[in-house]
C-alpha angles and dihedrals in degrees: 000000000000129000118244116238095216097053137027131185126228107244098219100050105012094237115158110229094177095101091066124062087214124086096226099038132261114350115250119257109241115254116240112255132220094236095062100036117095112252126211114239116265117271117263110259098214127070141058121339094258132015140154130236124200116222127184114215118178091341093308119113116225130183121225123192122219116204120193123198126196118248132180094270102031133301136325119212128214135182117235108227109239091216106044100015092228122139112255136175093216134037122190135207116226125165092342092308125115119211147121125283093264096048094048093045095239120166134192121258092232090064092053102047133046092203099096092167090064091050091049092050091050090051092050091049090051091052091050092048091240125144115265113256138090112281095356117152120281126225118258119281113262120244097223110100097228094041090048091051090050090047092050092050092050092047092051091051091045091052090054092048094047092047089054090049092049090050091051090049090050090053091049092049090049091053092050092051091051091054094051 
């Protein structure tokens, strides 16, 4: 009995991995994340206790319910998820479907990556209003004293994060060169 070169079976369970060019099977499809999925604007806080809003998504009209609850200093508004009927602060739009994070299967970026420095740098760039991307240009410094101080603090922190990222990339490139 000879082994085939195109397929091999796992000894413990007898599974044939030959149909995939990968050792551990088909690679997983990445889960959509909250940070890159469009979010519906927050519900207006003033109005009647319950009302409906009509929204057109890809030519299809959908109704969204807004539920307001009394609080000590006014009202707090929530969206009612059209799928699970639970009250949510945020609803998201994914593949023409509106729903909450749980119903659409959205996950957070921090659960998917171990590179927290990259996530922090992306957040700082968003706060500054800069384009996403390592070492891309920053917007001009504001003239207001307090806004300028805030801007300076964010830029200092961003410089530290991006220096750490550049160091990690340098280490990775060094490893690749040693292999070749």
